[in-house]
PyMOL Python script that loads the backbone (N, CA, C, O; Angstrom):
from pymol import cmd

cmd.read_pdbstr("""\
ATOM      1  N   MET A   1       1.216   7.236 -15.424  1.00  0.00           N
ATOM      2  CA  MET A   1       0.319   6.514 -16.229  1.00  0.00           C
ATOM      3  C   MET A   1      -0.584   5.594 -15.349  1.00  0.00           C
ATOM      4  O   MET A   1      -1.731   5.316 -15.698  1.00  0.00           O
ATOM      5  N   ALA A   2      -0.028   5.136 -14.202  1.00  0.00           N
ATOM      6  CA  ALA A   2      -0.947   4.258 -13.396  1.00  0.00           C
ATOM      7  C   ALA A   2      -2.148   5.093 -12.904  1.00  0.00           C
ATOM      8  O   ALA A   2      -3.225   4.515 -12.763  1.00  0.00           O
ATOM      9  N   CYS A   3      -2.050   6.319 -12.650  1.00  0.00           N
ATOM     10  CA  CYS A   3      -3.198   7.055 -12.210  1.00  0.00           C
ATOM     11  C   CYS A   3      -4.251   7.133 -13.337  1.00  0.00           C
ATOM     12  O   CYS A   3      -5.445   7.116 -13.038  1.00  0.00           O
ATOM     13  N   GLY A   4      -3.868   7.215 -14.561  1.00  0.00           N
ATOM     14  CA  GLY A   4      -4.832   7.274 -15.710  1.00  0.00           C
ATOM     15  C   GLY A   4      -5.496   5.856 -15.803  1.00  0.00           C
ATOM     16  O   GLY A   4      -6.696   5.753 -16.056  1.00  0.00           O
ATOM     17  N   ASP A   5      -4.707   4.787 -15.597  1.00  0.00           N
ATOM     18  CA  ASP A   5      -5.337   3.408 -15.658  1.00  0.00           C
ATOM     19  C   ASP A   5      -6.321   3.254 -14.490  1.00  0.00           C
ATOM     20  O   ASP A   5      -7.401   2.693 -14.676  1.00  0.00           O
ATOM     21  N   THR A   6      -5.975   3.735 -13.302  1.00  0.00           N
ATOM     22  CA  THR A   6      -6.843   3.636 -12.170  1.00  0.00           C
ATOM     23  C   THR A   6      -8.137   4.344 -12.469  1.00  0.00           C
ATOM     24  O   THR A   6      -9.208   3.771 -12.271  1.00  0.00           O
ATOM     25  N   ASN A   7      -8.070   5.634 -12.962  1.00  0.00           N
ATOM     26  CA  ASN A   7      -9.193   6.365 -13.281  1.00  0.00           C
ATOM     27  C   ASN A   7     -10.062   5.730 -14.252  1.00  0.00           C
ATOM     28  O   ASN A   7     -11.285   5.765 -14.112  1.00  0.00           O
ATOM     29  N   LYS A   8      -9.446   5.094 -15.325  1.00  0.00           N
ATOM     30  CA  LYS A   8     -10.195   4.428 -16.343  1.00  0.00           C
ATOM     31  C   LYS A   8     -10.993   3.183 -15.735  1.00  0.00           C
ATOM     32  O   LYS A   8     -12.117   2.877 -16.134  1.00  0.00           O
ATOM     33  N   ARG A   9     -10.330   2.519 -14.768  1.00  0.00           N
ATOM     34  CA  ARG A   9     -10.953   1.340 -14.182  1.00  0.00           C
ATOM     35  C   ARG A   9     -12.099   1.797 -13.325  1.00  0.00           C
ATOM     36  O   ARG A   9     -13.144   1.147 -13.293  1.00  0.00           O
ATOM     37  N   LEU A  10     -11.926   2.949 -12.596  1.00  0.00           N
ATOM     38  CA  LEU A  10     -12.967   3.455 -11.749  1.00  0.00           C
ATOM     39  C   LEU A  10     -14.176   3.855 -12.573  1.00  0.00           C
ATOM     40  O   LEU A  10     -15.302   3.544 -12.186  1.00  0.00           O
ATOM     41  N   VAL A  11     -13.983   4.532 -13.689  1.00  0.00           N
ATOM     42  CA  VAL A  11     -15.019   4.873 -14.559  1.00  0.00           C
ATOM     43  C   VAL A  11     -15.746   3.626 -15.054  1.00  0.00           C
ATOM     44  O   VAL A  11     -16.977   3.598 -15.043  1.00  0.00           O
ATOM     45  N   GLU A  12     -15.052   2.638 -15.469  1.00  0.00           N
ATOM     46  CA  GLU A  12     -15.690   1.362 -15.962  1.00  0.00           C
ATOM     47  C   GLU A  12     -16.509   0.754 -14.873  1.00  0.00           C
ATOM     48  O   GLU A  12     -17.624   0.284 -15.100  1.00  0.00           O
ATOM     49  N   THR A  13     -15.926   0.763 -13.619  1.00  0.00           N
ATOM     50  CA  THR A  13     -16.707   0.102 -12.532  1.00  0.00           C
ATOM     51  C   THR A  13     -17.925   0.866 -12.254  1.00  0.00           C
ATOM     52  O   THR A  13     -18.974   0.253 -12.058  1.00  0.00           O
ATOM     53  N   LEU A  14     -17.888   2.184 -12.218  1.00  0.00           N
ATOM     54  CA  LEU A  14     -19.046   3.074 -11.986  1.00  0.00           C
ATOM     55  C   LEU A  14     -20.046   2.850 -13.080  1.00  0.00           C
ATOM     56  O   LEU A  14     -21.233   2.787 -12.759  1.00  0.00           O
ATOM     57  N   GLU A  15     -19.702   2.724 -14.320  1.00  0.00           N
ATOM     58  CA  GLU A  15     -20.613   2.443 -15.443  1.00  0.00           C
ATOM     59  C   GLU A  15     -21.334   1.109 -15.165  1.00  0.00           C
ATOM     60  O   GLU A  15     -22.557   1.022 -15.273  1.00  0.00           O
ATOM     61  N   LYS A  16     -20.569   0.095 -14.814  1.00  0.00           N
ATOM     62  CA  LYS A  16     -21.126  -1.222 -14.592  1.00  0.00           C
ATOM     63  C   LYS A  16     -22.219  -1.118 -13.378  1.00  0.00           C
ATOM     64  O   LYS A  16     -23.339  -1.619 -13.473  1.00  0.00           O
ATOM     65  N   LEU A  17     -21.796  -0.465 -12.321  1.00  0.00           N
ATOM     66  CA  LEU A  17     -22.741  -0.461 -11.209  1.00  0.00           C
ATOM     67  C   LEU A  17     -24.067   0.320 -11.580  1.00  0.00           C
ATOM     68  O   LEU A  17     -25.159  -0.077 -11.172  1.00  0.00           O
ATOM     69  N   ILE A  18     -23.929   1.434 -12.361  1.00  0.00           N
ATOM     70  CA  ILE A  18     -25.098   2.190 -12.843  1.00  0.00           C
ATOM     71  C   ILE A  18     -25.906   1.296 -13.581  1.00  0.00           C
ATOM     72  O   ILE A  18     -27.106   1.231 -13.315  1.00  0.00           O
ATOM     73  N   ASN A  19     -25.348   0.507 -14.587  1.00  0.00           N
ATOM     74  CA  ASN A  19     -26.084  -0.393 -15.418  1.00  0.00           C
ATOM     75  C   ASN A  19     -26.879  -1.475 -14.550  1.00  0.00           C
ATOM     76  O   ASN A  19     -28.056  -1.761 -14.770  1.00  0.00           O
ATOM     77  N   ARG A  20     -26.183  -1.985 -13.645  1.00  0.00           N
ATOM     78  CA  ARG A  20     -26.875  -2.925 -12.745  1.00  0.00           C
ATOM     79  C   ARG A  20     -27.996  -2.415 -12.026  1.00  0.00           C
ATOM     80  O   ARG A  20     -29.035  -3.063 -11.907  1.00  0.00           O
ATOM     81  N   ARG A  21     -27.813  -1.194 -11.507  1.00  0.00           N
ATOM     82  CA  ARG A  21     -28.927  -0.474 -10.813  1.00  0.00           C
ATOM     83  C   ARG A  21     -30.117  -0.289 -11.728  1.00  0.00           C
ATOM     84  O   ARG A  21     -31.262  -0.507 -11.332  1.00  0.00           O
ATOM     85  N   ASP A  22     -29.830   0.124 -12.988  1.00  0.00           N
ATOM     86  CA  ASP A  22     -30.868   0.290 -13.984  1.00  0.00           C
ATOM     87  C   ASP A  22     -31.629  -0.988 -14.286  1.00  0.00           C
ATOM     88  O   ASP A  22     -32.852  -1.003 -14.425  1.00  0.00           O
ATOM     89  N   VAL A  23     -30.838  -2.080 -14.382  1.00  0.00           N
ATOM     90  CA  VAL A  23     -31.471  -3.410 -14.652  1.00  0.00           C
ATOM     91  C   VAL A  23     -32.416  -3.773 -13.518  1.00  0.00           C
ATOM     92  O   VAL A  23     -33.542  -4.209 -13.757  1.00  0.00           O
ATOM     93  N   VAL A  24     -31.941  -3.587 -12.232  1.00  0.00           N
ATOM     94  CA  VAL A  24     -32.773  -3.921 -11.124  1.00  0.00           C
ATOM     95  C   VAL A  24     -34.028  -3.139 -11.130  1.00  0.00           C
ATOM     96  O   VAL A  24     -35.112  -3.683 -10.919  1.00  0.00           O
ATOM     97  N   LYS A  25     -33.894  -1.754 -11.388  1.00  0.00           N
ATOM     98  CA  LYS A  25     -35.006  -0.874 -11.415  1.00  0.00           C
ATOM     99  C   LYS A  25     -36.102  -1.321 -12.513  1.00  0.00           C
ATOM    100  O   LYS A  25     -37.315  -1.298 -12.299  1.00  0.00           O
ATOM    101  N   ASN A  26     -35.537  -1.702 -13.639  1.00  0.00           N
ATOM    102  CA  ASN A  26     -36.437  -2.175 -14.728  1.00  0.00           C
ATOM    103  C   ASN A  26     -37.128  -3.394 -14.332  1.00  0.00           C
ATOM    104  O   ASN A  26     -38.328  -3.517 -14.576  1.00  0.00           O
ATOM    105  N   ARG A  27     -36.424  -4.360 -13.703  1.00  0.00           N
ATOM    106  CA  ARG A  27     -37.044  -5.582 -13.266  1.00  0.00           C
ATOM    107  C   ARG A  27     -38.144  -5.363 -12.233  1.00  0.00           C
ATOM    108  O   ARG A  27     -39.171  -6.042 -12.248  1.00  0.00           O
ATOM    109  N   GLN A  28     -37.909  -4.390 -11.323  1.00  0.00           N
ATOM    110  CA  GLN A  28     -38.911  -4.083 -10.317  1.00  0.00           C
ATOM    111  C   GLN A  28     -40.167  -3.583 -11.028  1.00  0.00           C
ATOM    112  O   GLN A  28     -41.280  -3.986 -10.693  1.00  0.00           O
ATOM    113  N   GLN A  29     -39.977  -2.700 -12.013  1.00  0.00           N
ATOM    114  CA  GLN A  29     -41.105  -2.106 -12.652  1.00  0.00           C
ATOM    115  C   GLN A  29     -41.887  -3.112 -13.483  1.00  0.00           C
ATOM    116  O   GLN A  29     -43.111  -3.039 -13.582  1.00  0.00           O
ATOM    117  N   ARG A  30     -41.154  -4.062 -14.083  1.00  0.00           N
ATOM    118  CA  ARG A  30     -41.868  -5.145 -14.842  1.00  0.00           C
ATOM    119  C   ARG A  30     -42.606  -6.087 -13.881  1.00  0.00           C
ATOM    120  O   ARG A  30     -43.667  -6.602 -14.232  1.00  0.00           O
ATOM    121  N   ASN A  31     -42.084  -6.315 -12.712  1.00  0.00           N
ATOM    122  CA  ASN A  31     -42.710  -7.260 -11.707  1.00  0.00           C
ATOM    123  C   ASN A  31     -43.752  -6.642 -10.867  1.00  0.00           C
ATOM    124  O   ASN A  31     -44.240  -7.230  -9.902  1.00  0.00           O
ATOM    125  N   GLY A  32     -44.101  -5.422 -11.246  1.00  0.00           N
ATOM    126  CA  GLY A  32     -45.291  -4.738 -10.447  1.00  0.00           C
ATOM    127  C   GLY A  32     -44.846  -4.017  -9.221  1.00  0.00           C
ATOM    128  O   GLY A  32     -45.683  -3.654  -8.394  1.00  0.00           O
ATOM    129  N   SER A  33     -43.559  -3.788  -9.057  1.00  0.00           N
ATOM    130  CA  SER A  33     -43.017  -3.106  -7.922  1.00  0.00           C
ATOM    131  C   SER A  33     -42.718  -1.665  -8.253  1.00  0.00           C
ATOM    132  O   SER A  33     -41.728  -1.089  -7.802  1.00  0.00           O
ATOM    133  N   ARG A  34     -43.652  -1.065  -9.101  1.00  0.00           N
ATOM    134  CA  ARG A  34     -43.380   0.240  -9.581  1.00  0.00           C
ATOM    135  C   ARG A  34     -43.268   1.265  -8.446  1.00  0.00           C
ATOM    136  O   ARG A  34     -42.443   2.174  -8.549  1.00  0.00           O
ATOM    137  N   ALA A  35     -44.038   1.167  -7.393  1.00  0.00           N
ATOM    138  CA  ALA A  35     -43.897   2.062  -6.292  1.00  0.00           C
ATOM    139  C   ALA A  35     -42.586   2.017  -5.652  1.00  0.00           C
ATOM    140  O   ALA A  35     -42.029   3.045  -5.269  1.00  0.00           O
ATOM    141  N   ASN A  36     -42.045   0.782  -5.517  1.00  0.00           N
ATOM    142  CA  ASN A  36     -40.721   0.595  -4.877  1.00  0.00           C
ATOM    143  C   ASN A  36     -39.629   1.107  -5.763  1.00  0.00           C
ATOM    144  O   ASN A  36     -38.617   1.612  -5.277  1.00  0.00           O
ATOM    145  N   ALA A  37     -39.812   0.985  -7.070  1.00  0.00           N
ATOM    146  CA  ALA A  37     -38.801   1.448  -8.044  1.00  0.00           C
ATOM    147  C   ALA A  37     -38.823   3.080  -7.966  1.00  0.00           C
ATOM    148  O   ALA A  37     -37.767   3.713  -7.954  1.00  0.00           O
ATOM    149  N   GLU A  38     -39.989   3.661  -7.918  1.00  0.00           N
ATOM    150  CA  GLU A  38     -40.069   5.049  -7.813  1.00  0.00           C
ATOM    151  C   GLU A  38     -39.458   5.587  -6.511  1.00  0.00           C
ATOM    152  O   GLU A  38     -38.745   6.590  -6.495  1.00  0.00           O
ATOM    153  N   LEU A  39     -39.768   4.878  -5.435  1.00  0.00           N
ATOM    154  CA  LEU A  39     -39.261   5.219  -4.123  1.00  0.00           C
ATOM    155  C   LEU A  39     -37.734   5.147  -4.177  1.00  0.00           C
ATOM    156  O   LEU A  39     -37.056   6.060  -3.703  1.00  0.00           O
ATOM    157  N   ASN A  40     -37.203   4.103  -4.732  1.00  0.00           N
ATOM    158  CA  ASN A  40     -35.752   3.981  -4.801  1.00  0.00           C
ATOM    159  C   ASN A  40     -35.120   5.166  -5.654  1.00  0.00           C
ATOM    160  O   ASN A  40     -34.080   5.722  -5.301  1.00  0.00           O
ATOM    161  N   SER A  41     -35.769   5.484  -6.714  1.00  0.00           N
ATOM    162  CA  SER A  41     -35.276   6.631  -7.614  1.00  0.00           C
ATOM    163  C   SER A  41     -35.281   7.885  -6.725  1.00  0.00           C
ATOM    164  O   SER A  41     -34.294   8.621  -6.752  1.00  0.00           O
ATOM    165  N   LYS A  42     -36.300   8.165  -5.961  1.00  0.00           N
ATOM    166  CA  LYS A  42     -36.320   9.385  -5.113  1.00  0.00           C
ATOM    167  C   LYS A  42     -35.239   9.303  -4.069  1.00  0.00           C
ATOM    168  O   LYS A  42     -34.619  10.317  -3.747  1.00  0.00           O
ATOM    169  N   ARG A  43     -34.989   8.102  -3.519  1.00  0.00           N
ATOM    170  CA  ARG A  43     -34.037   7.962  -2.450  1.00  0.00           C
ATOM    171  C   ARG A  43     -32.640   8.150  -3.074  1.00  0.00           C
ATOM    172  O   ARG A  43     -31.785   8.763  -2.435  1.00  0.00           O
ATOM    173  N   VAL A  44     -32.376   7.656  -4.279  1.00  0.00           N
ATOM    174  CA  VAL A  44     -31.070   7.882  -4.955  1.00  0.00           C
ATOM    175  C   VAL A  44     -30.886   9.373  -5.163  1.00  0.00           C
ATOM    176  O   VAL A  44     -29.828   9.934  -4.878  1.00  0.00           O
ATOM    177  N   GLY A  45     -31.940  10.004  -5.667  1.00  0.00           N
ATOM    178  CA  GLY A  45     -31.849  11.460  -5.864  1.00  0.00           C
ATOM    179  C   GLY A  45     -31.500  12.257  -4.569  1.00  0.00           C
ATOM    180  O   GLY A  45     -30.686  13.181  -4.541  1.00  0.00           O
ATOM    181  N   MET A  46     -32.171  11.819  -3.555  1.00  0.00           N
ATOM    182  CA  MET A  46     -31.933  12.488  -2.274  1.00  0.00           C
ATOM    183  C   MET A  46     -30.444  12.201  -1.772  1.00  0.00           C
ATOM    184  O   MET A  46     -29.795  13.081  -1.206  1.00  0.00           O
ATOM    185  N   GLU A  47     -29.975  11.010  -1.994  1.00  0.00           N
ATOM    186  CA  GLU A  47     -28.586  10.651  -1.594  1.00  0.00           C
ATOM    187  C   GLU A  47     -27.663  11.522  -2.333  1.00  0.00           C
ATOM    188  O   GLU A  47     -26.745  12.114  -1.766  1.00  0.00           O
ATOM    189  N   ASN A  48     -27.903  11.608  -3.631  1.00  0.00           N
ATOM    190  CA  ASN A  48     -27.014  12.362  -4.578  1.00  0.00           C
ATOM    191  C   ASN A  48     -26.982  13.894  -4.133  1.00  0.00           C
ATOM    192  O   ASN A  48     -25.911  14.494  -4.042  1.00  0.00           O
ATOM    193  N   GLU A  49     -28.190  14.486  -3.865  1.00  0.00           N
ATOM    194  CA  GLU A  49     -28.254  15.774  -3.371  1.00  0.00           C
ATOM    195  C   GLU A  49     -27.495  16.053  -2.103  1.00  0.00           C
ATOM    196  O   GLU A  49     -26.800  17.061  -1.974  1.00  0.00           O
ATOM    197  N   ARG A  50     -27.645  15.127  -1.156  1.00  0.00           N
ATOM    198  CA  ARG A  50     -26.972  15.195   0.119  1.00  0.00           C
ATOM    199  C   ARG A  50     -25.453  15.136  -0.047  1.00  0.00           C
ATOM    200  O   ARG A  50     -24.712  15.917   0.550  1.00  0.00           O
ATOM    201  N   SER A  51     -24.997  14.153  -0.907  1.00  0.00           N
ATOM    202  CA  SER A  51     -23.584  14.020  -1.000  1.00  0.00           C
ATOM    203  C   SER A  51     -22.971  15.176  -1.750  1.00  0.00           C
ATOM    204  O   SER A  51     -21.841  15.577  -1.469  1.00  0.00           O
ATOM    205  N   GLN A  52     -23.723  15.727  -2.723  1.00  0.00           N
ATOM    206  CA  GLN A  52     -23.134  16.890  -3.439  1.00  0.00           C
ATOM    207  C   GLN A  52     -23.113  18.081  -2.546  1.00  0.00           C
ATOM    208  O   GLN A  52     -22.201  18.903  -2.644  1.00  0.00           O
ATOM    209  N   ALA A  53     -24.065  18.213  -1.686  1.00  0.00           N
ATOM    210  CA  ALA A  53     -23.962  19.374  -0.728  1.00  0.00           C
ATOM    211  C   ALA A  53     -22.738  19.175   0.249  1.00  0.00           C
ATOM    212  O   ALA A  53     -22.204  20.155   0.768  1.00  0.00           O
ATOM    213  N   GLN A  54     -22.336  17.980   0.471  1.00  0.00           N
ATOM    214  CA  GLN A  54     -21.151  17.686   1.316  1.00  0.00           C
ATOM    215  C   GLN A  54     -19.903  17.649   0.459  1.00  0.00           C
ATOM    216  O   GLN A  54     -18.796  17.500   0.978  1.00  0.00           O
ATOM    217  N   GLY A  55     -20.066  17.781  -0.846  1.00  0.00           N
ATOM    218  CA  GLY A  55     -18.909  17.780  -1.724  1.00  0.00           C
ATOM    219  C   GLY A  55     -18.309  16.393  -2.054  1.00  0.00           C
ATOM    220  O   GLY A  55     -17.130  16.244  -2.377  1.00  0.00           O
ATOM    221  N   GLN A  56     -19.192  15.407  -1.952  1.00  0.00           N
ATOM    222  CA  GLN A  56     -18.866  14.042  -2.253  1.00  0.00           C
ATOM    223  C   GLN A  56     -19.590  13.484  -3.330  1.00  0.00           C
ATOM    224  O   GLN A  56     -20.684  13.966  -3.624  1.00  0.00           O
ATOM    225  N   ILE A  57     -19.077  12.445  -4.009  1.00  0.00           N
ATOM    226  CA  ILE A  57     -19.875  11.718  -5.014  1.00  0.00           C
ATOM    227  C   ILE A  57     -20.189  10.384  -4.555  1.00  0.00           C
ATOM    228  O   ILE A  57     -19.284   9.568  -4.373  1.00  0.00           O
ATOM    229  N   SER A  58     -21.408  10.100  -4.354  1.00  0.00           N
ATOM    230  CA  SER A  58     -21.794   8.790  -3.752  1.00  0.00           C
ATOM    231  C   SER A  58     -22.441   7.870  -4.753  1.00  0.00           C
ATOM    232  O   SER A  58     -22.933   6.823  -4.330  1.00  0.00           O
ATOM    233  N   GLU A  59     -22.486   8.128  -5.920  1.00  0.00           N
ATOM    234  CA  GLU A  59     -23.239   7.345  -6.943  1.00  0.00           C
ATOM    235  C   GLU A  59     -22.760   5.834  -6.955  1.00  0.00           C
ATOM    236  O   GLU A  59     -23.607   4.943  -7.008  1.00  0.00           O
ATOM    237  N   PRO A  60     -21.454   5.551  -6.907  1.00  0.00           N
ATOM    238  CA  PRO A  60     -21.026   4.144  -6.832  1.00  0.00           C
ATOM    239  C   PRO A  60     -21.646   3.422  -5.573  1.00  0.00           C
ATOM    240  O   PRO A  60     -22.147   2.301  -5.667  1.00  0.00           O
ATOM    241  N   ALA A  61     -21.588   4.097  -4.443  1.00  0.00           N
ATOM    242  CA  ALA A  61     -22.156   3.457  -3.247  1.00  0.00           C
ATOM    243  C   ALA A  61     -23.612   3.268  -3.330  1.00  0.00           C
ATOM    244  O   ALA A  61     -24.101   2.236  -2.872  1.00  0.00           O
ATOM    245  N   VAL A  62     -24.373   4.201  -3.890  1.00  0.00           N
ATOM    246  CA  VAL A  62     -25.762   4.117  -4.035  1.00  0.00           C
ATOM    247  C   VAL A  62     -26.104   3.013  -5.033  1.00  0.00           C
ATOM    248  O   VAL A  62     -27.009   2.217  -4.782  1.00  0.00           O
ATOM    249  N   ALA A  63     -25.446   2.958  -6.075  1.00  0.00           N
ATOM    250  CA  ALA A  63     -25.699   2.018  -7.175  1.00  0.00           C
ATOM    251  C   ALA A  63     -25.484   0.635  -6.584  1.00  0.00           C
ATOM    252  O   ALA A  63     -26.312  -0.246  -6.818  1.00  0.00           O
ATOM    253  N   GLU A  64     -24.407   0.393  -5.823  1.00  0.00           N
ATOM    254  CA  GLU A  64     -24.047  -0.869  -5.223  1.00  0.00           C
ATOM    255  C   GLU A  64     -25.124  -1.276  -4.228  1.00  0.00           C
ATOM    256  O   GLU A  64     -25.585  -2.418  -4.226  1.00  0.00           O
ATOM    257  N   ARG A  65     -25.512  -0.348  -3.402  1.00  0.00           N
ATOM    258  CA  ARG A  65     -26.493  -0.615  -2.374  1.00  0.00           C
ATOM    259  C   ARG A  65     -27.787  -1.038  -2.995  1.00  0.00           C
ATOM    260  O   ARG A  65     -28.365  -2.041  -2.577  1.00  0.00           O
ATOM    261  N   ASP A  66     -28.272  -0.306  -3.990  1.00  0.00           N
ATOM    262  CA  ASP A  66     -29.540  -0.604  -4.687  1.00  0.00           C
ATOM    263  C   ASP A  66     -29.418  -2.037  -5.353  1.00  0.00           C
ATOM    264  O   ASP A  66     -30.375  -2.811  -5.381  1.00  0.00           O
ATOM    265  N   PHE A  67     -28.239  -2.323  -5.858  1.00  0.00           N
ATOM    266  CA  PHE A  67     -28.183  -3.558  -6.577  1.00  0.00           C
ATOM    267  C   PHE A  67     -28.308  -4.716  -5.588  1.00  0.00           C
ATOM    268  O   PHE A  67     -28.877  -5.751  -5.936  1.00  0.00           O
ATOM    269  N   HIS A  68     -27.807  -4.575  -4.403  1.00  0.00           N
ATOM    270  CA  HIS A  68     -27.817  -5.652  -3.448  1.00  0.00           C
ATOM    271  C   HIS A  68     -29.144  -5.713  -2.645  1.00  0.00           C
ATOM    272  O   HIS A  68     -29.378  -6.697  -1.944  1.00  0.00           O
ATOM    273  N   ASN A  69     -30.009  -4.689  -2.733  1.00  0.00           N
ATOM    274  CA  ASN A  69     -31.225  -4.765  -2.014  1.00  0.00           C
ATOM    275  C   ASN A  69     -32.293  -5.499  -2.741  1.00  0.00           C
ATOM    276  O   ASN A  69     -33.404  -5.639  -2.229  1.00  0.00           O
TER     277      ASN A  69
END
""", "prot")
cmd.dss("prot")
cmd.show_as("cartoon", "prot")
cmd.util.cbc("prot")
cmd.orient("prot")
């Protein structure tokens, strides 16, 4: 059962990080930083493609990095 609880917590953390990333992106767009927001979206897409090619899931790391930038 501990594994199930851990997985549930990981999913919840991932959802929170994705939501934070989206909030930051929306703020950038509202503040006139649309070019930066679009660039970040492309960068996230490229990171995901690269990690998928390597068989890794990097979305949490990308979301956290974008949130802190």
